[in-house]
Structures are given as structure tokens and as C-alpha cells.
N, C-alpha and C positions, 0 to 999 in steps of 0.2 A: 393393425396390419401385420401379416405374418412375416417373420424373418426370412431373408433371402438365402437360399441354399443352392449351390451348384447341383445341377441334375446328376452329374457323374457321381457325386458323393451320395446322393439319395439312392441312386441305382445300385451302387456298391453295397450300401447298407441293406437294401431290399434283397439282393441276391445272396448276401452273406447269411441272412436269417433263413433263407430257403435252404441253403447248404446245411445250416445247423439243424433244421427240421428234417433233414434226410430226403429232400426232394430229389427226383431222378435227374441225371445229367441231361436227358432230353427235355425235361421241363425247364431247367435253367437255360439251356441253349435256346429254347423258344422265346423265353423272356428277353434274352440278350438280343435276339433278332428283332423283336418288337421295339426295344429301346433304341437300337441302332437306326431303325426306320424313323422313329420319332425325332431323333437327333438330326438325321438328314433332312427331314421336313422342316425343322426349326431353322436350320442353316439356310435352306433355300428361301424361307420366308423372311430371313433377316431378323429372327426373334432370338433374344438372349437365352441360352440354354441353362436356365435356372428355374427355381420353383415358381416364379411369377408366370411362367408359360403354362402352368397347369391350371387352365380355366376351362369352363364348359365351351366357350367360343373357340378356343384353340383346338380342343379335341374334336369339335365339330368340323373345323377346317382340315384337321388331320384325316378325318374320315373321307372327306371329299378328295383329298390328295391321294389317299390309298387307292381310290377308285380310278383316278385319272393317271396315275403313274404306273408305267409297266414294270413288271417284276425284273426283266432284264433290259437294261437301258440300251445295250448294243443292238437288240432286235426291235424294240419299240412297239411290239404288238402283243406281248404276253400279259394280258390283263389279269388282275387278281380275282379269284372267285369270291362269292359272298361268304363262303365258309372261311376263307383265309382272312378276309377283312374282319369277320366276326371274331376270329381267334385273336387277332392283334388288339382289337378294342376290348375284348374280355381281359387281356393282360393289362391294359391300361386301367380298366375299372378296378382290378384287384390291387394295382399299384397305388392308385389314389385313395382307395379305401384303407390300405395299410398306412399311408401317410396321415390320413385323418385320425386313425386309431393311435398313431404315435404322437399326435399333437403337432405335426409339422404343418398341416393344412387345417385352418379353422373355417375357411369359406367352403361352401358346397361346390363340388365339381361333378357335373352330370356327364356320364358316358353312356350314350344311347347305343344299344346293340341293334344291328340290322336284323330284321326277321329272316330267318333262313327258310328257303323253299323246302317243302316236305316232298321228298321224292323217294321212291323205292330203290333200295340198293340192289343192283343186279347181282344175282347169285347164279351158280352154274346149274344147268339142267342135268338130268341123270346121264344123258348121252355124253355130255361134256366131262362129267366126272369119270365116266368110263374111259374116255380118251386119255385123261390124266393117268389113270391106273394102268393103261396099256403103253404109256410112254417108255422109251428105252432106258430112261433114267430110273424107272421103278421096276423094270422086269429083269429077270435073269438072276443068277446066283452070285454076282460080284458083291464085294463088300459095300461099294457105293450104292448099288441098287437095294441091298438089304437095309442099309441105313436110311435111304430115302423113303422106302416103303413105310418103315416105322415112323419116320418124321412126319410125313404127310398124313398118315392115318391118325397119329396122335393129335395133330393140330386140327384135323377135321372132326375128331371125336370130342375134343375138349374146348375148342375155340381159343386156345392159348395165343397170346400176343407173340409176335416174332421175338421180342426181347426176352420174354418169359421162357420160351422154349430154348433159346440160346443159353440162358442162365441155368437151365436144369443140370443138376449133377447126379451122378450115379446114386448117391445116398438119398436123393429126393424121390426116388421111385420105389414103391412097394409093389412088387409083382403079385405077391400073395393076396394083398387086399385090393389090387387094382386102383391104387391111389397115388396121386402126385402131391408133393409139397411145393407150392409155387409162391414165389415172391413177386408180387405185382406192383402196380403204381403206388407211390407213397410208402414203399418198403413194407406193404401189408402182406401178411402171409395167409394163404388159404389152402384148403385141401380140395383137390379136384379128382373126381373119379374118371376112370376110363374103362372101356369094355374088355371082355375076355379075348375077343378077336384081336384087338390092338395089343393086348398083353402078349399074345403069341408072337406078333411081329416084333415087339420090343425085345422079347426073349431071343428071337432069332438074331437080332442085331447084337445083343450082349454076348452071344456065343462067338461072334466075330470080334467084337470090341475088346472083350475081356472084362475082368472085374476090378481093374485098378481104379482108384478114386479119380474124380475129375469130371469134366464136361461130358454129359450124356451122349451127345451126338458129335462131339469134336467140331462144332461149328460156332462161329461168332454170329451176331445178328446180321451182319453183311453177308456171311456165308449162307445163311438160311435164305436170304433174298436172292442170292445167286442161283441156288437150287431151283427156286420157283421160276426165275427168269428163263433158265434153260429148258424147263418143262414147257413153259409157255411158247417159246420159240419153236420147239420141236412139234408141239401139238397144233400150233396155229391158232390157239384160242385168243380172242380179242383182249381178254384180261385174265390174269391168273397171278395173284399175289397173296402173301400171307394173311393180310388183313381181310381179304375176301373170304378166306376159309373161316374167319371169326364170325362174319355175318352168316356164312353158310351153316355153321354149327348152330348158331342161335335160331335161325329160321327152321332148320330141320328138327331141332328138339321141340320147338313149339308146334310144328306140324304134327309131330308124334304125340301131342297132348301133354308135353312136359309142363309143369307148373312154372309160370314166368318168374316167380320168386326164386325157384331153384336154379333156373337159367341165369338169373342175376348173380347168384352166388358162384356158380361155375365160372362165369365170365369175369368175375371180380369187379363188377360195376358198383360204385357207391350209390348211384341213383337209378331207381327203377325206370325212369323215363329214358335213360340212356339205353338200357336193354331193349325197351320197346322200339327205339329207333333202329336197332340192329336187326329186328325181325322183318323179313320181307315175306308177304303172303300174296299170292296171285289170286285171280278170280276164282280158280278152281278150289283153292284153299278156303276162300271166304264162303263159297257155295256149300262146301262140305261142312264147314263149321255151322252155317245157318241151318242146313238140313238136320244136323244133329241136335240143334237147340231151338228149332222153329217154335215160337210161342203159339201160333195157331194150331200146329200139329199136336202140341201137348194138350190142347183143349178139346180135341176131337171126341173124347169120351164124355164131355160135359155139354158142349154146345149142340143144339139141334140145328143141323145144317141141311136137312132134307126139306127144302121148301117146295110147295106145289108149283108145277110148271106155270109159267106166265100165260095168261089168256091171250090168244091171238087177237090183235086189234082188228076191228072191222074196217075195211078199206072204204073210205068215203068216195062216193061218186062225184063227178064234177058238179052235179046239180046240188049236192048237199054241202059243198064247200062254200 
């Protein structure tokens, strides 16, 4: 039988090793939220908050509880999405796997992840992108408009995460090479190219900003989100947020026949499957791709397709039937 450990001690050890590995603050905060929910679930069930609670049956009941319990108790109607439930259970799976590797758990604990529905992520149409570019927050010669033009153009061109663009510093930008040095998830560094058109917009902003070291756009992650929210409110778009431009960039690069492996490196995805989920292609995209690679069209020079016309069948009279 496994020794009994308080869950708070195990959680503290788990989060400490994440900090030692250099996991981002957002990752740690997500784990903290999951473990807080699990502790709340155990309290409501009257289950002792120790390692004995980590069983397949308890995790299964936790899954049911996540579906049945609203996110905001005071409202009582805000149900969790399948993606949110999937994320919490993914955290629990990583936790029990680590406990097994550490020898804390010797019995198997099964954490079943719900199957996520495959849906196309809505991206902006060309007309909607034009309305963004015509926003009062991006037009004119003011310092803020100059900065916002460079910000939005760079994010659309590269698919940078909101946290990544907020963390960019002047020394991370090479205008001569049109390259960024980006620190992504897991403290991983990558080089990301951008176009010459974006380079001119960034150069315009630097003429206003100056060359002193520090934050490239003088914006925190929350500040980037505020810029996008103001543009959305002014344009009346149903949705417009930084992560949407990440999907937008991936989809537009693939539409322009960019290699999906190159797109993976640009976006900083560890898994190619993640990149593929970011790409949205509509019916017109699929038709164009099929027309360019139609197997039958490629065989037209080989196959004999000129068949003789079908003989007209003789119509039987009633007497012959």
C-alpha cells in the first residue's frame, strides 16, 4: 500500500519542479487553478485531501463534477466547455504521471480525456481585415496609431502569441534581416521572419519610439489585449483578439502554399498536430487545392477517356413488354 501524503504537499512539490524547469507563469497558474478545483471537488464529496484520493474512480467522478458545476456559482448557468474540461483533466494526467515517476503512486490511475469536437476556427474575411486596418486606432500620424499599425501588422505576419509580442525588446528585432528573436513557451528561443512591408511599419514606429533599450511596443500582455478590444469595439467585429490573428496567420500562410513544417517553426509549436488545428480552410480553399492536385486530371495524358457514345436503347412497345 502506498504511503499517505497530503495533496497540498504533493502539489507544492509538483509546482516547484515546474518552476525549476522554467515553466511559464501562465502554465503554473493553470495548474494551480486545476488543483484548486480538484480540492473543492474533494471537499464537496467529503473525501480526504490526500494521495488516497488519486484513483481512477475519483478522477472519473471529478470529470462528471466539472461538467455539472458552473464556472461562476453566483450565476449558476455558465457551464464549462469540453476544451476547458479537457485542459483540467490533461493537467491531472500530467500530475499523476509525475507522481508515478517519483514513486509516490504505485497503483495505476487512469485519466480519460474527453474527445474534443473538431471545428474550424473562425478567421477574418478580407473585408473584415480591411475594416481593422481602417480603424481610427490604426490610421493617422499619431504615435499611438503608428505603434498600433506596426503591432497588428507584425502579429498578423508572424502569428506571435500575445505574451511573445509583449516580451519583445528592441534588441530582439533585426530590421536589416527582417528577423525576430522570440522567447516562446517553455523558455524556447526561435527566429521568426517578417516581411519588408512590416519592416517599414516597425521602422516608422522606431522613429517615434527612439532607440533606447527596452520593450519594443511599450505594452504589457494586458495592454496588447486592450488595443485589440478597442479596435473590436470601434469596428463592430463579432470577434477580434490576439489569438485570432495567430490562427489567421497560420491559415493565410498555408493558403499561400507555405510548407506546414515551416509554419510550425514560425508559430513555435512543438507538435505538428497543433499547427494543423490552427489552420482553417474553407470550401474554396479545398476546391483550389484539389484542382491543383487532382489525381484524375494528372492522368489525362495517359488514360483513354474518349469512349464511343452509348447506343440509344430501343424503346419496347407495350406488346413486347
